N, C-alpha and C positions, 0 to 999 in steps of 0.2 A: 127400590129406594134404598138410600144409604144415609146413615146419620153420623155426625161427628159430635162426640161428647167431650167437652173441653172444660177442665177445672179452672176457675177464675183465679188469677194471681196465686197460683198453687202453693209456692213456697211460703208466701205470706199467710195464706189461709191455713196452712199446716201449723205455723207458729201460733196463730190465734187459737187453735184448738188447745194448746198448752197454756196460753196466757190470754184469757178473754179481755184483759185490760188493754190489749192492743187493738181492739175493735175501734173503728172510727178514728184511728191514729194514722199519721203518715209514716208508714213502715217500709223499709227496704231490707232485702237480704243480700249479703255480699258474697262474692266468689270465694273459692277455697282459701285464697291468701288474703282475703278482705281487701282485694285490690279494686274491684269495681262492682257496680250494681247489677244483679242478675234477676231480681224480682222486685216488683213495686206494688204497693196497695193502690187503690184508686185515689186515695187522699194524697199519696206521694206523687202520683201522675199529675194530679191537679196542681201540686206545688211546683211542677216543672222539672222533676227528676227524670232523667232520660235512662233508658235501658243501656247498660254497658258504660254508664258514666263513671269515671274514676272516683274513688272514695275521697281522695284528697281535695277534689273540687267542692265537695259538700261537707268538709270537715267542720267548718264553723257552724253550719246548721245542725249537725249532729251534736256537737258539744253544747249548743244552746238548748237542745231538747226539741227543736222544731221538727227534726227528722229522727226517727228511731231506727238505728242500724243494727242488724243482727248477723252474726256469722252463720253460714249454712249448716244445717243439721240434716245431712243427706240420709242418715239411717232412719230418721223420723219420716222424711218425705217418701222414702221407699216403702216403709211399712204402711203408711196411709194410702199410697198409690195402689198397693195390692188389694186393699179393702175396697177402694173406689171401683177398681176394675171388676172385682167380684160382684158388685151391685150392677154394673153394666151387663154382666153375663146373665143376670136373673131375667132380663127383659128382652134381650136380642137373640135371635136364632144363632147368630155367629158374631163374634167380635174380633177386632184386630187391635191389639195394644200397640198404638203407634209411638207413644212416649209415656213418661211417667204421669203426665197429666192429660193425655189425649187418647181416645180410642175411636175407631170407626165401628159403627153398628150396622151390620149387614141385615137388612130387614126383609129378606126374601120370604114371601108367603104371608106377610102382614098387610092387611088392607090399609090403604092410605088414610082412611077415616079414623084409624086408631093411633096413628103416629103421634099426634099431639098429646093425647092422654098418656101414652107410654112415656113420652119425653118428660111430661110433668111428673109422672110417678118416679122416674129415675132421679130427676133433680130434687124432688121432695125427700126421697130416701137418703140421698147423699148428704143433704143438709140435716135431716133429723138424726141419722145414725152417726155421722162423722163430722158434722158442722163444716162441710166443704161445699161451697157454692159451685154449681155446674151449669153450663150453658150448652144446649143441644140444638143442632141444625140438621134438618132432614132435606134431602134433595135427590135428583136423579143421578148425581155423580159425586165422587169424593171431593173434587175441587169446588163444586157448587155448595156442598155441605159445609165446607170450611168457610166459604163466603157467607152463608146464612148464619152460621154460629158467630162469626165476627160481627156481623150486622146486629145480631141480637144483643151481644155484649154492649155495643155502643148505645143501644136503645133501652138497656136495662130489662130486656126480656129473657126469660129462662129458656123458652122453646120457640123455634121457628120452623115452618114447613113450607117448602117450595116445590110445588107439583110439576111445574113446567119451566124449562130453562129460560124461556122468553120472559117470564115474570121477574127474573133477576135484573132486568135492564135498569130500573131506577136505582138499584143498589150499586151495580158495577160501574155506572156512569160517575159515581162519586168516589170510587175507590182507586187509589193510585196503583199503577202497574207494578210498583215495588211490593205491593201487598199480595200479589197473586202467588199462590203456592207453586214453587218450582222456578220462580223468576228471580226474586231477590233484588237487592240494591245494585249489585255490580252489573248484572245484565240489564236492569232497567235503565241505567245510564246510556247504554247503547241504543235502547229502544226509543229514548227521548229524541235522539237525532233523526229518527224516522217518523216522528210525529205521534208516537204512541205514549200517551201520558196516563191514561186510565185503563182499567181492565176492559171497559167497553171498547176503547180504541183497538185493543188487542183482538177482541172477539170479532171486530168488524173487518180485520185484515183478511185478505185472500189466503186460502189454505196453501197455495203454491208459494206465496211470499213467506209464510211461516216456515214451510219445509226448507226453503233455500237459506233463510237467515238464522233459524233456530234449531233445525234438525228434528229428530224423532221426539225428544223431550218437549220441545215447543209445540209440536203437533199434538202430543198427548194432552197438554194443557188446553190447547185451542178446542179440541174435540170434547173434552170434559166440560168446558164452558157452554158447549152446545148440547149438553145433556147425554153424551155418549160415555159409556164405561170404558175407559182406556187404560187406567192405572190399575193393574191387577194386584191381587193380594201378594203374589210372589214378587211384584215389583217394589212394593213399599215395605213388606215385612222382612225384617232382617234382624239377626241376633247381634250384629256388629254395632258397637257404639263408635262414635267419632273419636273418642279418647277414653282412656282409663287413668284414674289418678288415685293416689293414697297420700293423705297428709294428716298430721297430728300436731296438736299443741302440747308442749311439754308441761308437766306440773310446775316446773320452775325454770328459770333461765339457765342455760347450759353452755359452757365453753369447752367441754371435754370432747375432743375430736373422736376418740374411740367410741364414746357413747353415741354420738351423732352418726358416726359411720355405721354402727349396728342398726340404728333406726332406719337409715337410708336403705340398707340391705334388706331389712324386713319389709319396708314399703315396696321396694322393687320386686321382691319375691311374691308379695301379695298381688301386685299388678300383673306379674307374669302369669300367675295362676288364673286370674280373672280372664286374661287374654286367651289362654288356652281353652278355658271353659266356654267361651263364645266362639271358638274355632277361628281365631284371628291371629295375625302376626303384625308387629309394628315396625315402622322404619325410623321413627323419631322418639328419642328419650330425653326427658328433661328432669332436672333436679333444682329445687329451690330451698333457700333458707330465709328465715325472717326473724329480726330482733323484736323485742317487746315494745310495742308502740306506746305503752304507758310508762316505760322506763327509758326515756330518750337520753337521760343523763349518762347512760352506759354506752351510748352510741346507737345510731340508726342506720340499718342496712337491710337490703333485700336482695342478696346476691343470687343469681341463678345462671344455669348453663344448660346446654343441650348438645346432643351428638346424634348424627344420622348414621344408621347402619348401612353397610354396602348392600345387604340383602335383608328383607323383612325377617324378623325372628320373634319367637316366643320363649326362647331358651332362658331359663332362670339364671343360670351361671353367667351367660353372656350379658344379660341385662343388668345383673347385680354388679359385675365387674365394671361395666361401662358407667353405671351410676356412681360407684365409688371413685372412679377416675375423674368424673365431673366434680364430685365433692372435694377432691384434693385441689382442684383448680380454684374453686369458689370459696373455700373455707377461710375465714379470717381469724388468725390467732388472737386469743385473749378477748374476743368479743362474744358475749353471751347471746345465745339464740333462744327464741321461744317456740319456734315452729319450724318444721321441715316437711318436705313432700317430694313425691316422684310422680311424673305423668308420662304416659305413653300415647302417641298419636300417629297419624297417618296409618291407620289400621286397615288391613286388607284380609280377605278370606285366606286361610292357610292353604286351601286346595288350589288357589289361583297362583301361588308362588311357583314359578318354573325355574329349575336349576339353570345356572349359567352354562353356556356352551363350553366355557373354559374350565369348568369344574372337572376334576379327575374323578374316576370311579371310586377311588378311596375316599375322597371328600364327600361324595354323594352318600356313600355307605355310612360315613361318620355322622352326617346330619340325620340320617334315618335312625341310627342307633341312639343319638342324643334325643330325638323325638320320642322314641320308645322309653328312654330313661325318664323323661319328664312325665310321660303318661303313668309310668309305674309309681313315681313319687306322688303324683296327684291322687292315685288310687290309695296309697298308703295313708296320705294325709286327708282322706275324704272325711267330710263332716266339719262341723263348727269346732271352734276351740283352738288350742295351741297345736301347731303341726308337730308330728312325730319326727319327721326328717326335715332338717334345715341346714343351710350352709354355715360353715364356720364363721363367715363374716357377719352372720346375724347374731352371734353370741359375744357378749362382753359383760363386764361386771355390772350388776344392776345399779341404777342411779338412785339416789335418795328420793323417796316420794313417788317412784314409778315402778310398778310391778305388773308386767303384762304376761308373765310366764316365760319370757325369753332370757331372763337373767341367769347367770351361771357363776360359779365360783372361779371360773377361768378368767384371768386378768390378761387382756391383750396387751402386747408391748406398746409403749408410747410411740407416737408418730416421730 
């Protein structure tokens, strides 16, 4: 048996640990640039707020106080996530941290009769120690465990146990095929044309049809619905994130290009370091700026741009140079900005990047040398705090009200 422990409305629940007044309120957490909704309380869901809904669509409801909107505090979420996963590990022989708010509990050797009491103990400890509500579903496979946990959430139950795959029939008959793990909305639209509307319709399809139309991943999902373990730990466990980002709000509105350039270089370097730490390389880089939404009289803008690398990279110098070139394109003179950020996406394992057939031996050696250089810099800058080695582009004269240790008496020439 395997369990899925899922923290309910995790970002909102974390915010409520800091501010109990948010309990029973319609609360949403917004994305890094406050552009869209990424988490909702149950009250916000009942108020009709959709996941991913643009913030401007609910601006009036936020200003009226009907909806409470918060900017994401990802350091807080990460800290609480680590504590929650520690509680999971107290009770399960083995855990797989699937995301910040989810973990698979591998219950090998645990009698089925004890699963419910173990799940109740986990949920009780998460609430008593951290004030984080958790729902847990146990089933013969990971996909079924996800289905059980989702069903329990909708019914207001903390723990559910499914001993036989066939017993899931009443639940999967009511669940849309788009809710099946590994299918999603895009693929579900194609399945609609074949008469597959629910997860039960999918499970009833012939395995040969599944193989022909959906390949190995579809077959894994189909077999898991029938109680077979097909998604191995190595298949779902990965250190690679879909994207890496770094953004900050300035203490005051800033129109100084040199200051913002230094901030972008710092964020790009930090993202590059995170990328190498997870053993990845990115192919897409983006930079964004944002004006103060509360000072609209100064102008309102949210310029952003991106660039695609010819080959995936994690090289700090290359990423910083590209980020600064994007900033030069999107920067608006004499317009004060309140926030800036950098993101990296289309991340692939570094070991999977194969040199081009057209690369010269000198070029290949240079890339290997740069890789060793980045590793050496990471080793020197190991640990928290201000990096010992940094690029010249990360240094500029400190801005009033902002001191993060990167300031210097060096004054960069004006643009």
